[in-house]
PyMOL commands that place a pseudoatom at each C-alpha (Angstrom):
pseudoatom trace, name=CA, resn=MET, resi=1, chain=A, elem=C, hetatm=0, pos=[10.930, 3.481, 28.833]
pseudoatom trace, name=CA, resn=SER, resi=2, chain=A, elem=C, hetatm=0, pos=[8.862, 5.851, 26.707]
pseudoatom trace, name=CA, resn=THR, resi=3, chain=A, elem=C, hetatm=0, pos=[7.027, 8.954, 27.775]
pseudoatom trace, name=CA, resn=ASN, resi=4, chain=A, elem=C, hetatm=0, pos=[3.558, 10.012, 26.713]
pseudoatom trace, name=CA, resn=SER, resi=5, chain=A, elem=C, hetatm=0, pos=[4.968, 12.623, 24.325]
pseudoatom trace, name=CA, resn=GLU, resi=6, chain=A, elem=C, hetatm=0, pos=[7.109, 9.959, 22.623]
pseudoatom trace, name=CA, resn=THR, resi=7, chain=A, elem=C, hetatm=0, pos=[4.071, 7.700, 22.301]
pseudoatom trace, name=CA, resn=ASN, resi=8, chain=A, elem=C, hetatm=0, pos=[2.024, 10.567, 20.895]
pseudoatom trace, name=CA, resn=ASN, resi=9, chain=A, elem=C, hetatm=0, pos=[4.777, 11.429, 18.425]
pseudoatom trace, name=CA, resn=THR, resi=10, chain=A, elem=C, hetatm=0, pos=[4.908, 7.806, 17.280]
pseudoatom trace, name=CA, resn=ASP, resi=11, chain=A, elem=C, hetatm=0, pos=[1.123, 7.677, 16.966]
pseudoatom trace, name=CA, resn=TYR, resi=12, chain=A, elem=C, hetatm=0, pos=[1.089, 10.844, 14.875]
pseudoatom trace, name=CA, resn=ALA, resi=13, chain=A, elem=C, hetatm=0, pos=[4.016, 9.637, 12.754]
pseudoatom trace, name=CA, resn=ALA, resi=14, chain=A, elem=C, hetatm=0, pos=[2.066, 6.434, 12.060]
pseudoatom trace, name=CA, resn=LEU, resi=15, chain=A, elem=C, hetatm=0, pos=[-0.995, 8.525, 11.155]
pseudoatom trace, name=CA, resn=VAL, resi=16, chain=A, elem=C, hetatm=0, pos=[0.976, 10.624, 8.663]
pseudoatom trace, name=CA, resn=LEU, resi=17, chain=A, elem=C, hetatm=0, pos=[2.587, 7.568, 7.061]
pseudoatom trace, name=CA, resn=ARG, resi=18, chain=A, elem=C, hetatm=0, pos=[-0.632, 5.575, 6.750]
pseudoatom trace, name=CA, resn=VAL, resi=19, chain=A, elem=C, hetatm=0, pos=[-2.739, 8.459, 5.400]
pseudoatom trace, name=CA, resn=THR, resi=20, chain=A, elem=C, hetatm=0, pos=[-0.150, 9.585, 2.832]
pseudoatom trace, name=CA, resn=SER, resi=21, chain=A, elem=C, hetatm=0, pos=[0.463, 5.990, 1.765]
pseudoatom trace, name=CA, resn=GLY, resi=22, chain=A, elem=C, hetatm=0, pos=[-3.295, 5.408, 1.578]
pseudoatom trace, name=CA, resn=VAL, resi=23, chain=A, elem=C, hetatm=0, pos=[-3.798, 8.456, -0.629]
pseudoatom trace, name=CA, resn=ALA, resi=24, chain=A, elem=C, hetatm=0, pos=[-0.991, 7.280, -2.926]
pseudoatom trace, name=CA, resn=PHE, resi=25, chain=A, elem=C, hetatm=0, pos=[-2.547, 3.799, -3.170]
pseudoatom trace, name=CA, resn=LEU, resi=26, chain=A, elem=C, hetatm=0, pos=[-5.925, 5.319, -4.033]
pseudoatom trace, name=CA, resn=ALA, resi=27, chain=A, elem=C, hetatm=0, pos=[-4.295, 7.466, -6.715]
pseudoatom trace, name=CA, resn=HIS, resi=28, chain=A, elem=C, hetatm=0, pos=[-2.450, 4.497, -8.233]
pseudoatom trace, name=CA, resn=GLY, resi=29, chain=A, elem=C, hetatm=0, pos=[-5.513, 2.255, -8.137]
pseudoatom trace, name=CA, resn=TRP, resi=30, chain=A, elem=C, hetatm=0, pos=[-7.740, 4.944, -9.633]
pseudoatom trace, name=CA, resn=MET, resi=31, chain=A, elem=C, hetatm=0, pos=[-5.152, 5.591, -12.363]
pseudoatom trace, name=CA, resn=LYS, resi=32, chain=A, elem=C, hetatm=0, pos=[-5.357, 1.917, -13.352]
pseudoatom trace, name=CA, resn=VAL, resi=33, chain=A, elem=C, hetatm=0, pos=[-9.155, 2.227, -13.629]
pseudoatom trace, name=CA, resn=SER, resi=34, chain=A, elem=C, hetatm=0, pos=[-9.570, 5.675, -15.172]
pseudoatom trace, name=CA, resn=LEU, resi=35, chain=A, elem=C, hetatm=0, pos=[-6.411, 6.266, -17.237]
pseudoatom trace, name=CA, resn=PHE, resi=36, chain=A, elem=C, hetatm=0, pos=[-5.078, 2.847, -18.181]
pseudoatom trace, name=CA, resn=THR, resi=37, chain=A, elem=C, hetatm=0, pos=[-8.555, 1.236, -17.963]
pseudoatom trace, name=CA, resn=ILE, resi=38, chain=A, elem=C, hetatm=0, pos=[-9.171, -2.147, -16.423]
pseudoatom trace, name=CA, resn=PRO, resi=39, chain=A, elem=C, hetatm=0, pos=[-8.771, -4.018, -19.747]
pseudoatom trace, name=CA, resn=GLY, resi=40, chain=A, elem=C, hetatm=0, pos=[-5.560, -2.076, -20.391]
pseudoatom trace, name=CA, resn=THR, resi=41, chain=A, elem=C, hetatm=0, pos=[-4.214, -2.939, -16.948]
pseudoatom trace, name=CA, resn=VAL, resi=42, chain=A, elem=C, hetatm=0, pos=[-5.108, -6.604, -17.478]
pseudoatom trace, name=CA, resn=ALA, resi=43, chain=A, elem=C, hetatm=0, pos=[-3.304, -6.538, -20.841]
pseudoatom trace, name=CA, resn=PHE, resi=44, chain=A, elem=C, hetatm=0, pos=[-0.231, -4.965, -19.220]
pseudoatom trace, name=CA, resn=PHE, resi=45, chain=A, elem=C, hetatm=0, pos=[-0.103, -7.648, -16.524]
pseudoatom trace, name=CA, resn=GLU, resi=46, chain=A, elem=C, hetatm=0, pos=[-0.461, -10.345, -19.171]
pseudoatom trace, name=CA, resn=SER, resi=47, chain=A, elem=C, hetatm=0, pos=[2.354, -8.724, -21.205]
pseudoatom trace, name=CA, resn=LEU, resi=48, chain=A, elem=C, hetatm=0, pos=[4.565, -9.265, -18.150]
pseudoatom trace, name=CA, resn=GLY, resi=49, chain=A, elem=C, hetatm=0, pos=[3.654, -12.947, -18.162]
pseudoatom trace, name=CA, resn=LEU, resi=50, chain=A, elem=C, hetatm=0, pos=[1.323, -12.623, -15.159]
pseudoatom trace, name=CA, resn=PRO, resi=51, chain=A, elem=C, hetatm=0, pos=[-2.227, -13.958, -15.046]
pseudoatom trace, name=CA, resn=GLY, resi=52, chain=A, elem=C, hetatm=0, pos=[-4.742, -11.250, -15.919]
pseudoatom trace, name=CA, resn=PHE, resi=53, chain=A, elem=C, hetatm=0, pos=[-6.645, -11.692, -12.662]
pseudoatom trace, name=CA, resn=PHE, resi=54, chain=A, elem=C, hetatm=0, pos=[-3.597, -10.295, -10.820]
pseudoatom trace, name=CA, resn=ALA, resi=55, chain=A, elem=C, hetatm=0, pos=[-4.569, -6.920, -12.312]
pseudoatom trace, name=CA, resn=TYR, resi=56, chain=A, elem=C, hetatm=0, pos=[-7.987, -7.134, -10.645]
pseudoatom trace, name=CA, resn=LEU, resi=57, chain=A, elem=C, hetatm=0, pos=[-6.392, -8.130, -7.330]
pseudoatom trace, name=CA, resn=THR, resi=58, chain=A, elem=C, hetatm=0, pos=[-3.931, -5.251, -7.602]
pseudoatom trace, name=CA, resn=ILE, resi=59, chain=A, elem=C, hetatm=0, pos=[-6.645, -2.694, -8.360]
pseudoatom trace, name=CA, resn=LEU, resi=60, chain=A, elem=C, hetatm=0, pos=[-8.786, -4.005, -5.502]
pseudoatom trace, name=CA, resn=GLY, resi=61, chain=A, elem=C, hetatm=0, pos=[-5.775, -4.024, -3.185]
pseudoatom trace, name=CA, resn=GLU, resi=62, chain=A, elem=C, hetatm=0, pos=[-4.760, -0.485, -4.076]
pseudoatom trace, name=CA, resn=LEU, resi=63, chain=A, elem=C, hetatm=0, pos=[-8.258, 0.996, -3.834]
pseudoatom trace, name=CA, resn=GLY, resi=64, chain=A, elem=C, hetatm=0, pos=[-9.478, -1.008, -0.841]
pseudoatom trace, name=CA, resn=GLY, resi=65, chain=A, elem=C, hetatm=0, pos=[-6.133, -0.967, 0.921]
pseudoatom trace, name=CA, resn=GLY, resi=66, chain=A, elem=C, hetatm=0, pos=[-5.730, 2.751, 0.356]
pseudoatom trace, name=CA, resn=LEU, resi=67, chain=A, elem=C, hetatm=0, pos=[-9.134, 3.435, 1.865]
pseudoatom trace, name=CA, resn=ALA, resi=68, chain=A, elem=C, hetatm=0, pos=[-8.424, 1.132, 4.818]
pseudoatom trace, name=CA, resn=LEU, resi=69, chain=A, elem=C, hetatm=0, pos=[-5.119, 2.918, 5.466]
pseudoatom trace, name=CA, resn=ILE, resi=70, chain=A, elem=C, hetatm=0, pos=[-6.753, 6.341, 5.362]
pseudoatom trace, name=CA, resn=LEU, resi=71, chain=A, elem=C, hetatm=0, pos=[-9.484, 5.233, 7.780]
pseudoatom trace, name=CA, resn=GLY, resi=72, chain=A, elem=C, hetatm=0, pos=[-7.059, 3.270, 9.944]
pseudoatom trace, name=CA, resn=VAL, resi=73, chain=A, elem=C, hetatm=0, pos=[-8.988, 0.001, 9.668]
pseudoatom trace, name=CA, resn=GLY, resi=74, chain=A, elem=C, hetatm=0, pos=[-7.062, -3.283, 9.838]
pseudoatom trace, name=CA, resn=VAL, resi=75, chain=A, elem=C, hetatm=0, pos=[-3.855, -1.421, 9.019]
pseudoatom trace, name=CA, resn=ARG, resi=76, chain=A, elem=C, hetatm=0, pos=[-1.399, -4.183, 9.845]
pseudoatom trace, name=CA, resn=ALA, resi=77, chain=A, elem=C, hetatm=0, pos=[-3.427, -6.852, 8.038]
pseudoatom trace, name=CA, resn=VAL, resi=78, chain=A, elem=C, hetatm=0, pos=[-3.852, -4.596, 4.992]
pseudoatom trace, name=CA, resn=SER, resi=79, chain=A, elem=C, hetatm=0, pos=[-0.143, -3.787, 4.896]
pseudoatom trace, name=CA, resn=ILE, resi=80, chain=A, elem=C, hetatm=0, pos=[0.872, -7.360, 4.119]
pseudoatom trace, name=CA, resn=PRO, resi=81, chain=A, elem=C, hetatm=0, pos=[-0.836, -7.677, 0.711]
pseudoatom trace, name=CA, resn=LEU, resi=82, chain=A, elem=C, hetatm=0, pos=[0.120, -4.081, -0.110]
pseudoatom trace, name=CA, resn=ILE, resi=83, chain=A, elem=C, hetatm=0, pos=[3.780, -4.967, 0.457]
pseudoatom trace, name=CA, resn=ALA, resi=84, chain=A, elem=C, hetatm=0, pos=[3.298, -7.911, -1.919]
pseudoatom trace, name=CA, resn=ILE, resi=85, chain=A, elem=C, hetatm=0, pos=[1.806, -5.572, -4.544]
pseudoatom trace, name=CA, resn=LEU, resi=86, chain=A, elem=C, hetatm=0, pos=[4.738, -3.196, -4.153]
pseudoatom trace, name=CA, resn=LEU, resi=87, chain=A, elem=C, hetatm=0, pos=[7.329, -5.963, -4.410]
pseudoatom trace, name=CA, resn=GLY, resi=88, chain=A, elem=C, hetatm=0, pos=[5.549, -7.099, -7.571]
pseudoatom trace, name=CA, resn=SER, resi=89, chain=A, elem=C, hetatm=0, pos=[5.930, -3.549, -8.849]
pseudoatom trace, name=CA, resn=VAL, resi=90, chain=A, elem=C, hetatm=0, pos=[9.642, -3.636, -8.006]
pseudoatom trace, name=CA, resn=TRP, resi=91, chain=A, elem=C, hetatm=0, pos=[9.895, -6.789, -10.121]
pseudoatom trace, name=CA, resn=ALA, resi=92, chain=A, elem=C, hetatm=0, pos=[7.847, -5.272, -12.978]
pseudoatom trace, name=CA, resn=HIS, resi=93, chain=A, elem=C, hetatm=0, pos=[10.023, -2.139, -13.063]
pseudoatom trace, name=CA, resn=SER, resi=94, chain=A, elem=C, hetatm=0, pos=[13.363, -3.866, -12.405]
pseudoatom trace, name=CA, resn=GLY, resi=95, chain=A, elem=C, hetatm=0, pos=[14.350, -3.889, -16.072]
pseudoatom trace, name=CA, resn=PHE, resi=96, chain=A, elem=C, hetatm=0, pos=[14.035, -0.108, -16.357]
pseudoatom trace, name=CA, resn=GLY, resi=97, chain=A, elem=C, hetatm=0, pos=[16.872, 0.789, -14.009]
pseudoatom trace, name=CA, resn=TRP, resi=98, chain=A, elem=C, hetatm=0, pos=[17.092, 2.587, -10.706]
pseudoatom trace, name=CA, resn=THR, resi=99, chain=A, elem=C, hetatm=0, pos=[15.519, 5.975, -11.387]
pseudoatom trace, name=CA, resn=PHE, resi=100, chain=A, elem=C, hetatm=0, pos=[11.741, 6.139, -11.653]
pseudoatom trace, name=CA, resn=SER, resi=101, chain=A, elem=C, hetatm=0, pos=[12.094, 8.973, -14.176]
pseudoatom trace, name=CA, resn=ASN, resi=102, chain=A, elem=C, hetatm=0, pos=[13.485, 6.441, -16.692]
pseudoatom trace, name=CA, resn=GLU, resi=103, chain=A, elem=C, hetatm=0, pos=[11.163, 5.385, -19.490]
pseudoatom trace, name=CA, resn=GLY, resi=104, chain=A, elem=C, hetatm=0, pos=[8.949, 2.677, -17.979]
pseudoatom trace, name=CA, resn=GLY, resi=105, chain=A, elem=C, hetatm=0, pos=[9.835, 3.833, -14.467]
pseudoatom trace, name=CA, resn=GLY, resi=106, chain=A, elem=C, hetatm=0, pos=[12.603, 2.483, -12.285]
pseudoatom trace, name=CA, resn=TRP, resi=107, chain=A, elem=C, hetatm=0, pos=[12.353, 0.276, -9.250]
pseudoatom trace, name=CA, resn=GLU, resi=108, chain=A, elem=C, hetatm=0, pos=[13.553, 2.547, -6.418]
pseudoatom trace, name=CA, resn=PHE, resi=109, chain=A, elem=C, hetatm=0, pos=[10.167, 4.190, -5.784]
pseudoatom trace, name=CA, resn=PRO, resi=110, chain=A, elem=C, hetatm=0, pos=[8.162, 0.975, -5.309]
pseudoatom trace, name=CA, resn=LEU, resi=111, chain=A, elem=C, hetatm=0, pos=[10.999, -0.448, -3.183]
pseudoatom trace, name=CA, resn=PHE, resi=112, chain=A, elem=C, hetatm=0, pos=[11.007, 2.644, -0.960]
pseudoatom trace, name=CA, resn=TRP, resi=113, chain=A, elem=C, hetatm=0, pos=[7.212, 2.505, -0.733]
pseudoatom trace, name=CA, resn=ALA, resi=114, chain=A, elem=C, hetatm=0, pos=[7.394, -1.191, 0.271]
pseudoatom trace, name=CA, resn=VAL, resi=115, chain=A, elem=C, hetatm=0, pos=[9.775, -0.219, 3.081]
pseudoatom trace, name=CA, resn=VAL, resi=116, chain=A, elem=C, hetatm=0, pos=[7.370, 2.553, 4.164]
pseudoatom trace, name=CA, resn=GLN, resi=117, chain=A, elem=C, hetatm=0, pos=[4.546, 0.023, 4.156]
pseudoatom trace, name=CA, resn=GLY, resi=118, chain=A, elem=C, hetatm=0, pos=[6.724, -2.272, 6.294]
pseudoatom trace, name=CA, resn=VAL, resi=119, chain=A, elem=C, hetatm=0, pos=[7.149, 0.550, 8.801]
pseudoatom trace, name=CA, resn=ILE, resi=120, chain=A, elem=C, hetatm=0, pos=[3.367, 1.019, 8.826]
pseudoatom trace, name=CA, resn=LEU, resi=121, chain=A, elem=C, hetatm=0, pos=[3.035, -2.723, 9.491]
pseudoatom trace, name=CA, resn=LEU, resi=122, chain=A, elem=C, hetatm=0, pos=[5.349, -2.368, 12.500]
pseudoatom trace, name=CA, resn=LEU, resi=123, chain=A, elem=C, hetatm=0, pos=[3.822, 0.861, 13.856]
pseudoatom trace, name=CA, resn=GLY, resi=124, chain=A, elem=C, hetatm=0, pos=[0.164, -0.001, 13.394]
pseudoatom trace, name=CA, resn=ALA, resi=125, chain=A, elem=C, hetatm=0, pos=[-2.620, 2.508, 12.831]
pseudoatom trace, name=CA, resn=GLY, resi=126, chain=A, elem=C, hetatm=0, pos=[-1.459, 5.241, 15.189]
pseudoatom trace, name=CA, resn=ALA, resi=127, chain=A, elem=C, hetatm=0, pos=[-3.621, 8.234, 16.018]
pseudoatom trace, name=CA, resn=HIS, resi=128, chain=A, elem=C, hetatm=0, pos=[-7.131, 8.908, 14.747]
pseudoatom trace, name=CA, resn=ALA, resi=129, chain=A, elem=C, hetatm=0, pos=[-7.777, 5.392, 13.482]
pseudoatom trace, name=CA, resn=LEU, resi=130, chain=A, elem=C, hetatm=0, pos=[-11.274, 4.051, 13.082]
pseudoatom trace, name=CA, resn=ARG, resi=131, chain=A, elem=C, hetatm=0, pos=[-11.519, 1.247, 15.625]
pseudoatom trace, name=CA, resn=LEU, resi=132, chain=A, elem=C, hetatm=0, pos=[-13.955, -1.482, 14.643]
pseudoatom trace, name=CA, resn=PRO, resi=133, chain=A, elem=C, hetatm=0, pos=[-14.414, -4.150, 17.335]
pseudoatom trace, name=CA, resn=VAL, resi=134, chain=A, elem=C, hetatm=0, pos=[-15.074, -6.859, 14.742]
pseudoatom trace, name=CA, resn=PHE, resi=135, chain=A, elem=C, hetatm=0, pos=[-11.599, -6.277, 13.254]
pseudoatom trace, name=CA, resn=ASP, resi=136, chain=A, elem=C, hetatm=0, pos=[-10.016, -6.096, 16.676]
pseudoatom trace, name=CA, resn=ARG, resi=137, chain=A, elem=C, hetatm=0, pos=[-11.550, -9.474, 17.641]
pseudoatom trace, name=CA, resn=THR, resi=138, chain=A, elem=C, hetatm=0, pos=[-10.913, -11.136, 14.288]
pseudoatom trace, name=CA, resn=LEU, resi=139, chain=A, elem=C, hetatm=0, pos=[-7.470, -9.767, 13.451]
pseudoatom trace, name=CA, resn=GLY, resi=140, chain=A, elem=C, hetatm=0, pos=[-6.092, -9.356, 16.985]
pseudoatom trace, name=CA, resn=LYS, resi=141, chain=A, elem=C, hetatm=0, pos=[-2.692, -7.689, 16.889]
pseudoatom trace, name=CA, resn=PHE, resi=142, chain=A, elem=C, hetatm=0, pos=[-2.948, -7.287, 13.089]
pseudoatom trace, name=CA, resn=ALA, resi=143, chain=A, elem=C, hetatm=0, pos=[-5.938, -4.925, 13.336]
for i in range(1, 143): cmd.bond("trace and resi %d" % i, "trace and resi %d" % (i + 1))
show_as sticks, trace
zoom trace
């Protein structure tokens, strides 16, 4: 049995995780647009043997998903494709070793971030989430 203070702590923990993860997704998505450029990101994905349109999906997922996490909209539903993006990043960085400071980046950071996103999926939006009835009706428990 949980008390109100435990529930509040969980809600605030979920808030901190989703907002910090959302900010990181926005930063990574914006980096692909502004630093690497969209054509450069597409070329990188193709160099990995992936279809170029995966780059567009990743950028959209990172920017849109990051914003949704920050606002607390459809958090559980958004977490699922973000986990897929992160596991793709684990795969893309797997040849560079464990430490992300290695040239090309390692795979431990995206793996850890995927686990964090899994925790967000389990916890839900938490405190101070924007509740939109259309998402609540459409997504149900995944809102």
